C-alpha positions, 0 to 999 in steps of 0.5 A: 563190785570189789577188786577181788570180784573183778578179778575172778570175773575176768577169770571166767572172761579168760576162759573163752579167749583162751579157747580161741588162742588153743585151737587159733591155727597160727604158730603162735597160737598156744603159747597165747594160750599158754599165756591166757592160762598163766594169767587165769592161774595168777588172777585165781591167786591175786584175787583171793590175796587181795580178798584176805589182805583187803578185807574184801571177802564178799558172798559173790566172791565166794561162790564166783570164785570155784565157779571159774576155777572149774569152768578154766579146768574143765574148758582146758582139760576137755581141749586137751583131750580133743587135741589127743583124742585115738593117741595113746596118751589121749586115752589116758589123757581122757582118764585123767580129765574124767576123774578130775572134773567128776571130783570137782562137780563131786566136791562142788555137790558135797560142799553144796550140801554140806551148807545148807545143813550148815556144816561146811567147815568140815569140806573147807579146803585142805592142804592136799587140795591146794597141792594138788591145784597147783600140780594140775595149773602148772599140768595144764599150762605145760601139756598147752604149750607142749613145746620143748624148752630149753631141753625140756620135754614140756608135754611130758612133764606136764603129762607127770603132774597131770597125774600127780594131779589126778592121784592128788584129786583122788586122795583129797576127794577120798579126804573131804567125803570121810570128812563129811562121813558122820553128816552123810551116814547120819542124814538117811 
């Protein structure tokens, strides 16, 4: 167990804490959930940085990191959809959540399959995927907080970032499938 793996495990443990604060019926609940989400996002960056800097990359970390990321994003999106189930924006939030979560499942399965045939590097994380993740992280943070700040419409910005993330999600999924297509189509 090394520091990057401890940070990744911490991120997994932050998911239920995020959910508790999200539903906590107090004036500061959503602010606390936003802070927990931001802390989880920071640990996502920090564990990867430290794993490279300290030369502590591990098989456990390579497994846990994407699990932690997808767990946090899926839970946050489900809670946000639950918060606005019938409102007009709720419909679009639901569609965005289905696309993002569906892509994550698809690409995780694709990466696992590609690793099984020794071609995992064909579907390594791309720059589009990193930009998508950044847009998604800010979108979910803004949507969780949801209160205008310094005259800025935080929910509207979050919603726009979420749909930017959806577009990048689809784009990166197509790129990953295109990169894996030679192996997919030849496997019969």
